[in-house]
N, C-alpha and C positions, 0 to 999 in steps of 0.2 A: 534515453527514454525510448521505449518501444512505441510502435505505431498504435497498438491497442491502448496503452496508457495515455497517450496524447488524446485519442478519441474520447476515452472515458473522462479525462479532465475537462475537455472542451464541452462535453455534454453536461457535466456537473456545473460548469460555469454558466452555460445557457439556462439550465434549470433554475439555478440560483437567481439569475437576473429575471427570469420569468416569474418566479415566486415573489420576489421583492416588488416587481411591478404590479402584480395582482394584489398583493397586500396593500400597497399604497392606494390603489384604486378603491379597494374595499373600505379603507379608512376614510377616504374622501367622501365616498357615497354615504357612509354611516354618519359622518359629521353633518352632512347636508340633511339627512333624514332627521337627526336629532334637532337641528335648528328649526326645521319645518314643524316638527311635533311641538316644540316649545312655543312657536308662534301661534299655532292652532290652540294649544292649551291656554295661552295668555288671552287670546281673543274670546274663547269660551268662558273663561273665568271672569273677564271684564264684563261680558254680556250678562252673565247670570247674577253677578253681584252688584251691578250698577244701580238697579232699582231699589233693592233693600238698603244699600248704603246711603242713597240719597234720602229715602224715607226715614232712616234712622237719624241722619243728620238733621232733617227738618223737625223730627219729633223730640230728639234728646240733646242736641248739641248745646243749646242755650239753657234748657231747664234741667235735664238729667245727664250731665256730661259723663258721669260714671258709666251709665248704660251704653252711651255711644262709644266710649273708650273701649269697653269690653267687647262690643260688637266688632269694632275695627280690629282689635287684637285677635279676635277669633277668626276674622277673615285673613289676617296676615299669617296665622298659624295653619290655615288650610292648605296653602301652597308654599312649599319650601323655597321656591325661587322668587317669591314675591317679597320685595323689600320695602315698598313704599306705596301708599295710597293717597291720592290727592283729589280734591273736588274743586272745580272751577265754575264760575258763572259763565253765562254766554258772552259776557263782555270781556272775559279773560282774567277776571279777578280771582285770585286763589282765596277760597273761603276756609279750606281745611287742608292740612298736610300731616300725614302720620309721623313725620319727623318731629313734630312738636311734642309727641309722647316721650321721645328719647332726649329731648333738649338739644337737638342738633340745630345748627344755624341753617335757616332756609334762605338761600340766595335768590335774588330776583333774576328772572330770565330776561335776556336782552338780545338784540340783533336777530340773526337768522333763526336761532332757537325760538325766539318769541314769535316770529312769523309762522314757524312750523307749528308751534303750540296753538296759536290763534286759529290756524287752518283745521287742526284736529278738534278743537273745541266746537267749531261750527258744524262738525259732522253730526249726524243724527245718532250714529252708533257709538257705544263706548270705545275708547281707544286705550292703547298701552304703549309703552316704550321700554327699551332695554337700556340699562345703565352699565357702562363698562367699568370693570374694577380697576 
């Protein structure tokens, strides 16, 4: 192998390593940006829909369940990432969970998750959480 061929191959290897490093950094930054955007969108959605959701619950849950169900389903269809809506009292009692529309079993929350939920319930602002698949 000549000196020129060695130099060209070393430069190619360095360029390859540089490009792969740059690509991995860009992927990491984009993933972080997407996560932050999702958090911001979730907070905005929770803030904008909490009032109408609670009003609809108070007005229609007992008397006009069909209207309430349609309202919740329309909320769920507005955001493709939204999978569940729940309403809790200040005491931590769950009064509504959208899983009841699908006939899914609603498990009771215990332990550290219960403490976290109680803390979130006592906040003034609406909250959100992510469920892992």
